[in-house]
Residue frames relative to the residue before (quaternion, step in Angstrom):
aa qw qx qy qz dx dy dz
M 1.0000 0.0000 0.0000 0.0000 0.00 0.00 0.00
K 0.1434 -0.7698 0.6201 0.0471 3.58 -0.76 1.10
L 0.0638 -0.7848 0.6164 0.0064 3.57 -0.71 1.13
T 0.5079 -0.6617 0.4670 0.2933 3.59 -1.19 0.23
S 0.7768 -0.1522 0.1065 0.6017 3.59 -0.12 -1.26
F 0.3242 -0.7034 0.5897 0.2288 3.58 -1.31 0.04
L 0.1039 0.8655 -0.4781 0.1076 3.67 0.17 1.26
K 0.7697 -0.1755 0.1130 0.6033 3.52 1.01 -0.67
E 0.6726 -0.5787 0.2935 0.3557 3.55 -1.17 1.04
I 0.7099 0.4922 -0.3314 0.3795 3.66 0.76 -0.96
D 0.4911 0.6147 -0.4700 0.4001 3.69 1.23 0.12
Y 0.7467 0.4421 -0.1913 0.4587 3.64 1.17 -0.52
S 0.4494 -0.6529 0.5295 0.3023 3.65 -1.14 0.44
K 0.6905 -0.4318 0.3926 0.4273 3.51 -1.35 -0.02
E 0.6379 0.5563 -0.2758 0.4556 3.48 1.11 -0.92
E 0.6870 0.4846 -0.2566 0.4768 3.50 0.93 -0.93
L 0.6469 0.5228 -0.3029 0.4652 3.54 0.94 -0.82
T 0.6721 0.5073 -0.2776 0.4625 3.47 1.08 -1.08
Y 0.5819 0.5805 -0.3299 0.4644 3.54 1.11 -0.79
L 0.6954 0.4697 -0.2944 0.4572 3.66 0.81 -0.96
I 0.5968 0.5402 -0.3422 0.4848 3.67 1.14 -0.81
D 0.7033 0.4869 -0.2900 0.4291 3.57 0.74 -1.02
E 0.6298 0.5236 -0.3181 0.4775 3.51 1.08 -0.85
A 0.6117 0.5548 -0.3340 0.4544 3.63 1.04 -0.71
I 0.6609 0.4959 -0.2916 0.4820 3.48 1.01 -0.79
R 0.6486 0.4768 -0.3423 0.4845 3.47 0.98 -0.66
F 0.6188 0.5391 -0.3391 0.4599 3.65 0.89 -0.79
K 0.6314 0.5388 -0.3089 0.4643 3.62 0.94 -0.93
Q 0.6816 0.4531 -0.2973 0.4917 3.60 0.85 -0.74
L 0.6154 0.5229 -0.3631 0.4647 3.60 0.96 -0.63
K 0.6506 0.5078 -0.2921 0.4832 3.62 1.05 -0.78
K 0.6549 0.4998 -0.3320 0.4595 3.52 0.94 -0.80
D 0.6905 0.5040 -0.2464 0.4566 3.53 1.04 -0.88
K 0.3744 -0.7385 0.4610 0.3192 3.49 1.44 -0.34
I 0.3843 0.7242 -0.4685 0.3292 3.55 1.08 0.78
P 0.4133 -0.7215 0.4940 0.2542 3.59 -0.40 1.14
H 0.0320 0.7742 -0.6309 0.0384 3.58 -1.10 0.72
K 0.2517 0.7852 -0.5241 0.2132 3.64 0.82 1.02
E 0.0565 0.8556 -0.4991 0.1250 3.42 0.66 1.29
L 0.7463 0.3537 -0.2215 0.5186 3.62 1.22 -0.16
T 0.1399 0.8253 -0.5189 0.1733 3.42 1.23 0.86
G 0.7592 0.3773 -0.2730 0.4548 3.54 -1.01 0.94
L 0.6080 0.5489 -0.3465 0.4572 3.63 1.25 -0.42
N 0.1650 -0.7642 0.6122 0.1183 3.54 -1.24 0.42
I 0.1201 -0.7952 0.5928 0.0439 3.44 -1.09 0.90
A 0.3243 -0.7197 0.5740 0.2175 3.61 -1.20 0.58
L 0.1711 -0.7426 0.6376 0.1125 3.57 -1.07 0.87
V 0.1178 -0.8099 0.5745 -0.0111 3.60 -0.28 1.36
F 0.0165 0.8229 -0.5626 0.0777 3.64 -0.33 1.17
E 0.1139 -0.7616 0.6379 0.0050 3.54 -0.55 1.26
K 0.7198 0.2356 -0.1785 0.6281 3.65 1.32 -0.42
A 0.5107 -0.6702 0.4532 0.2909 3.51 -1.01 0.87
S 0.0424 0.7974 -0.6014 0.0281 3.63 -1.17 0.33
T 0.3928 -0.6574 0.6080 0.2092 3.50 -1.30 0.71
R 0.7808 0.4134 -0.1871 0.4296 3.54 0.33 -1.45
T 0.7354 0.4338 -0.2881 0.4337 3.54 0.70 -1.09
R 0.6068 0.5114 -0.3689 0.4840 3.70 0.95 -0.59
A 0.6662 0.5535 -0.2636 0.4246 3.55 0.78 -1.03
A 0.6949 0.4998 -0.2261 0.4650 3.47 1.00 -1.13
F 0.6904 0.4365 -0.3108 0.4860 3.54 0.89 -0.88
T 0.6265 0.5521 -0.3548 0.4206 3.60 0.96 -0.72
V 0.7102 0.4653 -0.2503 0.4652 3.53 0.78 -1.10
A 0.6641 0.5032 -0.3249 0.4475 3.51 0.92 -0.90
A 0.6269 0.5160 -0.3425 0.4726 3.71 0.96 -0.86
Q 0.6647 0.5012 -0.3132 0.4571 3.66 0.86 -0.88
D 0.6338 0.5318 -0.3281 0.4558 3.64 0.94 -0.78
L 0.7256 0.4178 -0.2401 0.4913 3.53 1.09 -0.84
G 0.6027 -0.6140 0.3327 0.3861 3.57 1.38 0.15
M 0.5743 0.6194 -0.3865 0.3703 3.56 1.26 0.26
N 0.4519 -0.6452 0.5517 0.2741 3.46 -1.36 0.18
A 0.0895 -0.8095 0.5772 0.0596 3.67 -0.75 0.96
T 0.1493 -0.7700 0.6156 0.0769 3.57 -0.99 1.01
Y 0.3226 -0.7235 0.5899 0.1566 3.58 -0.85 1.09
L 0.0148 0.7491 -0.6622 0.0055 3.50 -1.18 0.96
G 0.1966 -0.8086 0.5505 0.0670 3.51 -0.16 1.38
A 0.7278 -0.4310 0.3241 0.4237 3.48 -1.53 0.19
S 0.6814 0.4825 -0.3024 0.4598 3.74 0.98 -0.63
E 0.7023 0.5183 -0.2249 0.4332 3.50 1.26 -0.32
I 0.7452 0.2893 -0.1746 0.5749 3.58 1.27 -0.18
Q 0.3780 -0.7496 0.5146 0.1741 3.48 -1.26 0.49
L 0.1844 0.8534 -0.4692 0.1326 3.49 1.37 0.58
G 0.8546 0.0247 -0.1034 0.5082 3.45 -0.54 1.35
K 0.6404 0.4796 -0.3558 0.4829 3.58 1.23 0.13
K 0.8101 0.0675 -0.0262 0.5818 3.54 0.37 -1.11
E 0.7663 0.1935 -0.1380 0.5969 3.53 1.23 -0.13
S 0.4644 -0.6980 0.4631 0.2876 3.60 -0.86 1.11
V 0.6401 -0.4899 0.4368 0.3994 3.47 -1.37 0.35
V 0.6497 0.5186 -0.3484 0.4331 3.65 0.83 -0.79
D 0.6760 0.4768 -0.2946 0.4784 3.65 0.92 -0.95
T 0.6418 0.4827 -0.3504 0.4820 3.59 0.95 -0.73
A 0.5963 0.5584 -0.3848 0.4297 3.67 0.94 -0.60
K 0.6641 0.5404 -0.2648 0.4436 3.45 0.92 -1.11
V 0.6789 0.5112 -0.2574 0.4600 3.58 0.96 -1.01
L 0.6990 0.4407 -0.2531 0.5031 3.55 0.80 -1.13
G 0.6953 0.4785 -0.3197 0.4305 3.67 0.88 -0.68
S 0.6131 0.5087 -0.3688 0.4788 3.59 1.18 -0.20
M 0.7483 0.3657 -0.2505 0.4936 3.73 1.15 -0.42
F 0.7752 0.3330 -0.1709 0.5089 3.60 1.03 -0.52
D 0.4870 -0.6636 0.4856 0.2943 3.61 -1.27 0.53
G 0.8140 0.0529 0.0261 0.5778 3.52 1.23 -0.53
I 0.1432 -0.8265 0.5408 0.0626 3.63 -1.03 0.59
E 0.2053 -0.7337 0.6401 0.0990 3.55 -0.88 1.06
Y 0.0442 -0.7760 0.6291 0.0045 3.53 -1.07 0.86
R 0.0009 0.7613 -0.6478 0.0264 3.55 -0.97 1.10
G 0.3266 0.7655 -0.4924 0.2546 3.56 -0.43 1.16
F 0.7251 -0.4574 0.3050 0.4146 3.51 -1.14 -0.55
S 0.8046 0.3674 -0.1767 0.4318 3.56 0.78 -0.87
Q 0.3885 -0.7135 0.5287 0.2457 3.48 -0.80 0.88
E 0.5783 0.5866 -0.3363 0.4566 3.51 1.23 -0.59
A 0.6490 0.5219 -0.3293 0.4450 3.50 1.02 -0.73
V 0.6973 0.4686 -0.2922 0.4569 3.58 0.87 -0.75
E 0.5953 0.5265 -0.3421 0.5015 3.49 1.20 -0.57
D 0.6515 0.5219 -0.3046 0.4586 3.67 0.91 -0.76
L 0.6310 0.5252 -0.3380 0.4601 3.51 1.11 -0.81
A 0.6662 0.4955 -0.2950 0.4729 3.52 0.99 -0.93
K 0.6491 0.5462 -0.3097 0.4294 3.66 0.96 -0.69
Y 0.8255 0.2717 -0.1063 0.4832 3.54 1.05 -0.89
A 0.5649 0.6378 -0.3799 0.3602 3.55 1.17 -0.28
G 0.3072 -0.7841 0.4812 0.2436 3.62 1.10 -0.66
V 0.6713 0.3602 -0.2814 0.5834 3.52 1.38 0.32
P 0.6536 -0.4921 0.3784 0.4329 3.63 -1.31 0.24
V 0.1213 -0.7378 0.6621 0.0500 3.64 -1.15 0.83
W 0.1519 -0.7695 0.6190 0.0410 3.52 -1.08 0.97
N 0.3569 -0.7329 0.5464 0.1922 3.54 -0.91 1.06
G 0.1571 -0.7980 0.5735 0.0986 3.62 -0.46 1.11
L 0.7171 -0.2877 0.1498 0.6169 3.66 1.28 0.00
T 0.0539 0.7225 -0.6888 -0.0262 3.41 -1.35 0.77
D 0.7042 -0.4545 0.3025 0.4539 3.59 -1.22 0.02
Q 0.7210 0.4280 -0.2501 0.4841 3.63 1.16 -0.44
W 0.8200 0.0887 -0.0176 0.5652 3.69 0.82 -0.75
H 0.1062 -0.7402 0.6600 0.0717 3.56 -1.37 0.49
P 0.0436 -0.8881 0.4562 0.0343 3.66 0.50 1.05
T 0.6072 0.5079 -0.3544 0.4979 3.62 1.14 -0.72
Q 0.6025 0.5432 -0.3851 0.4400 3.71 0.86 -0.61
M 0.6679 0.5331 -0.3163 0.4119 3.61 0.87 -1.01
L 0.6110 0.5388 -0.3616 0.4535 3.62 0.96 -0.77
A 0.6712 0.4797 -0.3058 0.4753 3.56 0.89 -0.94
D 0.6301 0.5370 -0.3551 0.4341 3.68 0.86 -0.71
F 0.7490 0.3961 -0.2253 0.4810 3.55 0.74 -1.07
M 0.5680 0.5324 -0.4052 0.4793 3.58 1.09 -0.32
T 0.6213 0.5460 -0.3235 0.4596 3.61 0.98 -0.88
L 0.6849 0.4757 -0.2902 0.4695 3.56 0.91 -0.97
K 0.6620 0.5071 -0.3224 0.4480 3.58 0.92 -0.74
E 0.6499 0.4933 -0.3390 0.4683 3.56 1.01 -0.72
H 0.6488 0.5398 -0.2991 0.4452 3.58 0.94 -0.87
F 0.8079 0.2930 -0.1262 0.4955 3.55 0.69 -1.15
G 0.5045 -0.6784 0.4109 0.3412 3.61 1.17 -0.35
S 0.7808 0.0126 -0.0199 0.6243 3.42 1.37 -0.34
L 0.3893 -0.6571 0.5551 0.3294 3.70 -1.20 0.15
E 0.5091 0.6663 -0.4440 0.3157 3.65 1.10 -0.17
G 0.8454 0.1798 -0.1395 0.4833 3.53 -0.96 0.88
L 0.4997 0.6482 -0.4483 0.3595 3.65 1.12 0.36
H 0.2188 -0.7483 0.6131 0.1280 3.53 -1.31 0.63
L 0.1311 -0.8246 0.5503 -0.0082 3.53 -0.44 1.19
V 0.0481 -0.7969 0.6014 0.0313 3.64 -0.62 1.00
Y 0.1452 -0.7324 0.6569 0.1049 3.55 -0.99 0.95
A 0.1115 -0.8085 0.5778 0.0058 3.53 -0.79 1.14
G 0.6407 0.5297 -0.3845 0.4013 3.66 -0.72 0.98
D 0.7955 -0.2018 0.2107 0.5310 3.54 -0.96 -0.93
G 0.1665 -0.8594 0.4806 0.0523 3.62 -0.17 1.20
R 0.6183 0.5590 -0.3546 0.4235 3.54 1.29 0.23
N 0.5774 0.6441 -0.3805 0.3271 3.58 1.20 -0.18
N 0.7183 -0.4647 0.2695 0.4421 3.55 -1.24 0.11
V 0.6174 0.5483 -0.3551 0.4383 3.57 1.12 -0.62
A 0.6687 0.4590 -0.3038 0.4999 3.59 0.83 -0.94
N 0.6170 0.5289 -0.3803 0.4415 3.66 0.86 -0.66
S 0.6869 0.4884 -0.2435 0.4799 3.53 0.82 -1.06
L 0.6446 0.5160 -0.3179 0.4661 3.66 0.85 -0.68
L 0.6483 0.5282 -0.2949 0.4624 3.51 0.97 -0.89
V 0.7432 0.4024 -0.2409 0.4771 3.58 0.66 -0.94
T 0.6509 0.5178 -0.3174 0.4555 3.63 0.98 -0.78
A 0.6126 0.5170 -0.3477 0.4863 3.67 1.02 -0.85
A 0.6550 0.5105 -0.3356 0.4447 3.60 0.85 -0.94
I 0.6829 0.5136 -0.3089 0.4176 3.60 0.84 -0.90
L 0.7018 0.4765 -0.1973 0.4915 3.44 1.24 -0.90
G 0.4344 -0.7289 0.4194 0.3228 3.52 1.34 -0.28
V 0.4446 0.6579 -0.4716 0.3835 3.57 1.24 0.61
D 0.4860 -0.6494 0.5008 0.3021 3.54 -0.91 0.92
I 0.0408 -0.8192 0.5697 -0.0510 3.45 -0.88 1.07
T 0.0761 -0.7734 0.6288 0.0270 3.57 -0.97 0.95
I 0.1374 -0.7397 0.6476 0.1211 3.67 -0.86 0.85
L 0.1923 -0.7939 0.5768 -0.0042 3.52 -0.48 1.39
A 0.3818 0.7469 -0.4697 0.2753 3.61 -0.14 1.00
P 0.5760 -0.5673 0.4155 0.4169 3.69 -1.02 0.43
E 0.6721 -0.5503 0.3117 0.3851 3.55 -1.02 0.64
S 0.6790 0.5284 -0.2722 0.4308 3.49 0.99 -0.75
L 0.7501 0.3216 -0.1704 0.5521 3.48 1.48 -0.33
Q 0.3812 0.7001 -0.4953 0.3451 3.53 1.13 0.76
P 0.6758 -0.5425 0.3196 0.3832 3.52 -1.21 0.41
E 0.5550 -0.5999 0.4269 0.3870 3.47 -1.08 0.58
Q 0.6531 -0.5443 0.3619 0.3824 3.60 -1.16 0.65
A 0.6459 0.5428 -0.3253 0.4271 3.56 0.98 -0.85
V 0.6001 0.5231 -0.3272 0.5091 3.66 1.08 -0.63
I 0.6802 0.5163 -0.2832 0.4366 3.52 0.80 -0.94
N 0.6417 0.5200 -0.2885 0.4843 3.51 1.13 -0.83
L 0.6612 0.5165 -0.3318 0.4312 3.48 1.05 -0.75
A 0.6085 0.5609 -0.3227 0.4593 3.52 1.20 -0.70
H 0.6767 0.4410 -0.3140 0.4991 3.59 0.99 -0.80
E 0.6468 0.5556 -0.3453 0.3921 3.58 0.93 -0.58
H 0.7658 0.3006 -0.1689 0.5428 3.50 1.24 -0.69
N 0.3561 0.7620 -0.4769 0.2553 3.56 1.20 0.36
T 0.1621 -0.8120 0.5567 0.0675 3.61 -0.99 0.83
G 0.7979 -0.2721 0.0757 0.5325 3.46 1.36 0.72
A 0.4491 0.6677 -0.4664 0.3673 3.63 1.36 0.22
T 0.3833 -0.6317 0.6199 0.2642 3.36 -1.43 0.43
I 0.1060 -0.8008 0.5882 0.0400 3.61 -0.76 1.11
T 0.0170 -0.7834 0.6203 -0.0355 3.42 -0.93 1.15
I 0.0166 -0.7505 0.6593 0.0421 3.50 -1.05 0.78
T 0.1148 0.8249 -0.5186 0.1936 3.46 -0.58 1.37
A 0.3334 -0.6952 0.5796 0.2638 3.58 -1.26 0.36
D 0.5809 0.6246 -0.3620 0.3760 3.69 1.16 -0.18
P 0.4090 -0.7255 0.5079 0.2201 3.59 -0.46 1.20
A 0.5484 0.6035 -0.4209 0.3975 3.69 1.07 -0.41
A 0.5817 0.6173 -0.3701 0.3791 3.62 1.04 -0.34
I 0.5505 0.6346 -0.3533 0.4117 3.51 1.42 -0.22
K 0.4943 0.6704 -0.4388 0.3373 3.56 1.22 -0.30
G 0.8123 0.2304 -0.2142 0.4911 3.57 -1.07 0.90
A 0.4346 0.7017 -0.4872 0.2852 3.63 1.08 0.14
H 0.3465 -0.7278 0.5547 0.2063 3.48 -1.15 0.67
A 0.8021 0.0622 -0.0280 0.5933 3.57 1.26 -0.52
I 0.1786 -0.7894 0.5805 0.0893 3.47 -0.98 0.76
Y 0.1351 -0.8147 0.5633 0.0262 3.59 -0.66 0.96
T 0.0644 0.7865 -0.6141 0.0129 3.67 -1.04 0.73
D 0.1666 -0.7316 0.6542 0.0948 3.47 -1.30 0.38
V 0.7308 -0.4022 0.3460 0.4294 3.52 -1.48 0.25
W 0.4680 -0.7151 0.4467 0.2647 3.60 -1.12 0.64
V 0.7262 0.2227 -0.1836 0.6240 3.52 1.31 -0.13
S 0.3725 -0.7609 0.4997 0.1804 3.62 -0.65 1.24
M 0.6629 -0.5072 0.3968 0.3819 3.50 -1.33 0.42
G 0.8396 0.1251 -0.1824 0.4962 3.55 -0.87 1.33
E 0.4753 0.6681 -0.4318 0.3758 3.63 1.35 0.08
E 0.1438 -0.7741 0.6063 0.1113 3.66 -0.87 0.75
V 0.1892 0.7720 -0.5811 0.1745 3.47 -0.51 1.29
D 0.5495 -0.5474 0.4835 0.4057 3.51 -1.38 0.01
F 0.3146 -0.8101 0.4364 0.2331 3.53 -0.18 1.23
K 0.6005 0.5820 -0.3680 0.4066 3.61 1.02 -0.63
E 0.6224 0.5838 -0.2623 0.4505 3.36 1.12 -1.06
R 0.6962 0.4669 -0.2746 0.4710 3.50 0.94 -1.17
I 0.6474 0.5322 -0.3279 0.4359 3.57 0.89 -0.93
D 0.6512 0.4722 -0.3358 0.4902 3.65 0.81 -0.91
L 0.6226 0.5501 -0.3542 0.4293 3.77 0.91 -0.75
L 0.8053 0.3693 -0.1199 0.4480 3.54 0.80 -1.18
L 0.4408 0.7168 -0.4532 0.2941 3.60 1.16 -0.24
P 0.6578 0.4971 -0.3604 0.4362 3.68 0.85 -0.73
Y 0.7110 0.4170 -0.2573 0.5043 3.65 1.24 -0.23
Q 0.3068 0.7281 -0.5402 0.2896 3.59 1.19 0.41
V 0.4097 -0.6860 0.5527 0.2368 3.57 -1.11 0.89
N 0.1947 0.7797 -0.5653 0.1861 3.56 -0.08 1.27
Q 0.6937 -0.4677 0.3006 0.4580 3.53 -1.16 0.05
S 0.5427 0.5973 -0.3808 0.4513 3.65 1.11 -0.50
L 0.6997 0.4497 -0.2818 0.4783 3.60 0.82 -1.01
L 0.5974 0.5379 -0.3618 0.4721 3.63 1.03 -0.74
D 0.6748 0.5063 -0.3130 0.4364 3.55 0.81 -0.94
Q 0.6294 0.5449 -0.3410 0.4367 3.70 1.03 -0.51
T 0.5303 0.6137 -0.4020 0.4249 3.52 1.28 -0.22
E 0.1709 -0.8103 0.5082 0.2365 3.52 1.13 -0.91
N 0.5770 0.5554 -0.3737 0.4680 3.37 1.28 0.71
P 0.2597 -0.8172 0.4736 0.2010 3.62 -0.06 1.10
D 0.6753 0.4767 -0.3028 0.4744 3.60 1.15 -0.24
V 0.3303 0.7527 -0.5109 0.2517 3.63 1.17 0.22
V 0.2071 -0.7714 0.5908 0.1143 3.53 -1.15 0.79
V 0.3401 -0.7344 0.5652 0.1602 3.58 -1.26 0.49
L 0.0598 -0.7818 0.6204 0.0183 3.58 -0.96 0.90
H 0.0573 0.7422 -0.6667 0.0360 3.58 -1.31 0.56
C 0.4779 -0.7042 0.4665 0.2412 3.54 -1.06 1.05
L 0.3390 -0.7490 0.4958 0.2797 3.60 1.27 -0.45
P 0.5227 -0.1787 -0.8329 -0.0346 1.30 -2.21 1.32
A 0.2849 -0.7597 0.5701 0.1292 3.54 -1.13 0.60
F 0.2911 -0.7253 0.6001 0.1706 3.55 -1.07 0.83
H 0.1330 0.8122 -0.5358 0.1886 3.51 0.29 1.30
D 0.8114 0.1049 -0.0829 0.5690 3.65 1.27 -0.11
H 0.5209 -0.6411 0.4140 0.3824 3.63 -1.03 -0.36
K 0.3653 0.7590 -0.4474 0.3007 3.58 1.23 0.63
T 0.6639 0.4008 -0.3247 0.5415 3.62 1.30 0.35
T 0.6086 -0.5528 0.3854 0.4189 3.56 -1.09 0.42
V 0.6581 0.5057 -0.2962 0.4727 3.60 0.97 -0.79
G 0.6796 0.4881 -0.2948 0.4615 3.57 0.92 -0.91
K 0.6556 0.4982 -0.3288 0.4625 3.58 1.03 -0.68
E 0.6327 0.5083 -0.3331 0.4800 3.61 1.07 -0.90
M 0.6738 0.4674 -0.3407 0.4599 3.71 0.74 -0.83
G 0.6519 0.5225 -0.3468 0.4263 3.69 0.95 -0.73
E 0.6866 0.4989 -0.2704 0.4546 3.48 1.04 -0.87
R 0.6655 0.5115 -0.2942 0.4570 3.57 1.15 -0.76
F 0.8321 0.2468 -0.0730 0.4913 3.56 1.02 -1.02
G 0.4932 -0.7260 0.3988 0.2658 3.55 1.26 0.20
R 0.4918 0.6446 -0.4026 0.4249 3.41 1.32 0.78
D 0.4226 -0.6872 0.5334 0.2544 3.66 -1.12 0.81
A 0.7807 -0.0143 0.0493 0.6228 3.50 1.23 -0.61
M 0.4238 -0.6818 0.5378 0.2574 3.55 -1.33 0.43
E 0.8839 0.0867 -0.0632 0.4552 3.58 -0.53 -1.14
V 0.7978 0.0645 -0.0401 0.5981 3.58 1.16 -0.51
T 0.4448 -0.7082 0.4797 0.2657 3.67 -0.90 1.00
D 0.6329 -0.5423 0.4114 0.3689 3.45 -1.20 0.55
E 0.6375 0.5623 -0.3197 0.4185 3.57 0.99 -0.76
V 0.6582 0.4628 -0.2637 0.5320 3.62 1.18 -0.68
F 0.6902 0.5053 -0.3105 0.4146 3.58 0.82 -1.08
E 0.7353 0.4093 -0.1977 0.5027 3.52 1.10 -0.81
G 0.5337 0.6943 -0.3497 0.3330 3.56 1.39 -0.31
P 0.6838 -0.4842 0.3470 0.4215 3.64 -1.26 0.17
Q 0.6568 0.5253 -0.3430 0.4183 3.67 1.10 -0.47
S 0.5562 0.6340 -0.3648 0.3945 3.53 1.33 -0.30
I 0.0401 -0.7690 0.6379 -0.0094 3.73 -0.78 1.00
V 0.2995 0.8053 -0.4794 0.1788 3.67 1.14 0.46
F 0.6945 0.4704 -0.3004 0.4541 3.54 1.11 -0.64
D 0.5454 0.5190 -0.3937 0.5273 3.65 1.26 -0.36
E 0.6353 0.5223 -0.3324 0.4616 3.67 0.90 -0.86
A 0.6310 0.5477 -0.3103 0.4535 3.70 1.01 -0.78
E 0.6599 0.4997 -0.2875 0.4819 3.47 0.90 -1.09
N 0.6801 0.5259 -0.2974 0.4153 3.57 0.93 -0.91
R 0.4714 0.6405 -0.4634 0.3909 3.60 1.20 -0.04
M 0.6551 0.5175 -0.3144 0.4519 3.56 1.01 -0.85
H 0.6875 0.4889 -0.2961 0.4479 3.55 0.81 -1.00
T 0.6971 0.4734 -0.2894 0.4541 3.61 0.83 -0.76
I 0.6266 0.4953 -0.3340 0.5005 3.54 1.05 -0.69
K 0.5883 0.5324 -0.3724 0.4815 3.64 1.03 -0.57
A 0.6740 0.4936 -0.3065 0.4561 3.56 0.84 -0.80
V 0.6380 0.5130 -0.3296 0.4703 3.64 1.00 -0.65
M 0.6718 0.4685 -0.3161 0.4789 3.63 0.87 -0.95
A 0.6671 0.5122 -0.3451 0.4166 3.56 0.89 -0.82
A 0.6488 0.5250 -0.2836 0.4722 3.59 1.02 -0.89
T 0.7677 0.3717 -0.2478 0.4595 3.61 0.87 -0.64
L 0.7141 0.4308 -0.2446 0.4946 3.52 1.24 -0.38
G 0.6486 -0.6161 0.3001 0.3313 3.62 1.30 0.50
Y 0.2862 0.7575 -0.5228 0.2664 3.50 1.23 0.57
Q 0.0734 -0.8018 0.5906 0.0541 3.48 -0.92 0.98
K 0.3413 -0.7747 0.4998 0.1833 3.63 -0.50 1.16
């Protein structure tokens, strides 16, 4: 299967997303077995980062190297994207030098324009609206753990308006996985995103609610930070609003499923071992924010499998868009 760019989930069918997930599982096995797969040797890709990242940068870099490619990192201080040089001009310049471009930043319009004018595949590493590469890793992790995505019920608990919640809602709908967005009314997805999920639904039950009772029977619980990158909010107000949706042992117990698993796209504020975590704890008297340390480090947590799978799924995306033939 040859795809072009990878910009947002609704551009792809259930079959295409399933193909990418299955390819990622295959690549993971190749790496585990130490079988070389440098089928794209000699190609060069640009990694454009307006927003900092650990997993996205590491995943694209290692995946590119595994496929035999060279990756050049272009950070926010090293490019003039939209400042001194338009996105269109940047796209044309990078497209003339590189075989593919990853973009992680603020604007969905920017990544769409890069893809329109670069003349090479472009991959969305994250925008304020969507996070498609994260989704592949999430659903790959669920498929690995449960053996299939059929019949699963995924619950997202927390800020339901951010890019991860948006992407989970539409991707679950495309894949036919039952999805519940559990969030206070003021932090639920925009109606336009809900409409997209229904428009692309292949059989999922879609629920948007503020009632924690909706978590009963969940197979997986997903959460994310309560304040997104660059968002300016009243932290105390946000914490008070979302505390009933904290992923803790009490919430897990409400699923009545002893085998429920927990996912998080990371970074997570589950303790005080980071500067931000310590500061938030001291300011607001909380041991943890969106997920407790007990749950994050517990046997139900599959967050580090999920993090590793970012690399395998990104490899699958680049291979499919750059003409890798297995």
